[in-house]
Structure formats: C-alpha cells, structure tokens
C-alpha positions in Angstrom: -1.0 -24.2 15.5 -2.1 -26.8 13.1 -3.7 -26.9 9.7 -6.9 -25.6 11.1 -5.2 -22.4 12.2 -3.7 -21.9 8.7 -7.0 -22.5 7.0 -8.7 -20.1 9.3 -6.1 -17.5 8.6 -6.5 -17.9 4.9 -10.3 -17.6 5.1 -10.0 -14.5 7.3 -7.6 -12.9 4.9 -9.8 -13.6 1.9 -12.9 -12.4 3.8 -11.1 -9.2 4.9 -9.9 -8.4 1.4 -13.2 -9.4 -0.3 -15.3 -7.6 2.3 -13.3 -4.3 1.8 -13.8 -4.5 -2.0 -17.5 -5.3 -1.6 -18.1 -2.5 0.9 -16.3 -0.1 -1.4 -18.5 -1.1 -4.3 -21.7 -0.8 -2.2 -20.9 2.6 -0.6 -19.2 4.5 -3.4 -21.0 6.4 -6.1 -20.1 5.2 -9.5 -20.5 7.2 -12.7 -19.6 6.1 -16.2 -18.2 8.8 -18.4 -15.6 9.1 -21.1 -13.2 11.2 -19.1 -12.7 8.5 -16.5 -11.7 6.0 -19.1 -8.9 8.2 -20.5 -5.3 7.9 -19.7 -4.0 10.5 -17.1 -2.0 13.1 -19.1 -1.7 15.9 -16.5 -4.5 18.0 -18.0 -3.3 17.6 -21.6 -5.9 16.1 -24.0 -4.6 12.6 -24.9 -3.9 11.7 -28.5 -3.9 8.3 -30.0 -5.2 5.0 -28.5 -5.1 4.1 -24.8 -3.9 0.6 -25.6 -0.2 0.7 -26.6 2.5 -1.8 -26.2 5.4 -1.1 -23.9 8.9 -2.5 -24.3 9.4 -5.4 -21.9 12.8 -3.8 -21.0 11.0 -1.3 -18.7 9.4 -4.2 -16.8 12.7 -6.0 -16.4 14.5 -2.8 -15.3 11.8 -2.3 -12.7 12.1 -5.8 -11.4 15.9 -5.5 -11.0 15.4 -2.3 -9.2 13.0 -4.0 -6.8 15.4 -6.8 -6.2 18.2 -4.5 -5.2 15.8 -2.2 -3.2 14.6 -5.2 -1.1 18.3 -6.1 -0.6 18.7 -3.0 1.5 15.8 -4.0 3.7 17.8 -7.1 4.7 21.1 -5.2 5.1 19.9 -2.7 7.7 19.0 -5.3 10.4 22.2 -7.2 9.6 24.3 -4.0 10.1 22.7 -3.6 13.5 23.6 -7.1 14.8 26.9 -7.8 12.9 29.1 -6.9 15.9 27.2 -9.1 18.3 27.0 -12.2 16.0 30.5 -11.9 14.6 31.9 -14.0 11.8 28.9 -16.1 11.0 27.0 -12.9 10.2 29.8 -11.8 7.9 29.8 -15.1 6.0 26.0 -15.0 5.6 26.1 -11.5 4.1 28.9 -12.5 1.8 26.9 -15.4 0.5 23.8 -13.2 0.2 25.7 -10.5 -1.7 27.2 -13.2 -3.9 23.8 -14.5 -4.9 22.6 -11.0 -5.7 25.7 -10.4 -7.7 25.1 -13.5 -9.7 21.6 -12.3 -10.4 22.9 -8.9 -11.5 25.5 -10.7 -13.7 22.7 -12.8 -15.3 20.6 -9.8 -15.9 23.6 -8.0 -17.5 24.4 -11.0 -19.8 20.7 -11.2 -20.8 20.7 -7.5 -21.8 18.0 -6.5 -19.2 20.1 -3.5 -18.2 20.3 -2.0 -21.7 18.0 1.0 -21.9 16.2 0.6 -25.2 
C-alpha cells in the first residue's frame, strides 16, 4: 500500500463520480422551461426574485447543529466499549467533551447561537 495505491484510489473515485454524472447527462431527458427555474413553494406561485440574501446566522446555526450531531456518532461506540476499556476510555471522552464544550462556548461568545 504505497503511493501508487493512493493515486489509483483517487483516480477511481474521480472516474466513478464523473462517470455517474456523465451517464446521467447522456441518458436523461432535459427540457428547459420557466417552471423548472422557479423556487419550490409547495404549489404557491412565487413572488419576488429567486436571488435573495440569507442571514449568515442560519448557516452558523446549521454548522453548530452538525458538530453536535456528529458528536453522537462517536459517543455510541464509546458507550459500547467503555466497560471493557475502563478509565482510559473515560479520560478520552472527557477530553472530547471538553473540546466540544470549548467550541460551544466560542460559538456562544461570538453570537452564533442568537436567532436573528
């Protein structure tokens, strides 16, 4: 498993993704009409422009949600093996939670948790 394997893996990944997009463009019917370019409004005729600016707070709020959502992905396997590993597992999760708490504290200080 050297550099050649890594390069082959990257080339295969790019070929797989690019091939799927190319095949999709070749096999699908495409039609250009005004309705396809409109924003989805649940059947209600849209008003105003499609291009509006969103508050960056929504983006930051979503990123913070993802960070703490991914945290749970790492806590489930930890909970399964904590009894077999013992104190080292406990210390590791305390350090992990401390780092996440510091990230939450930073976001709170920066005002990323204020809704509007």
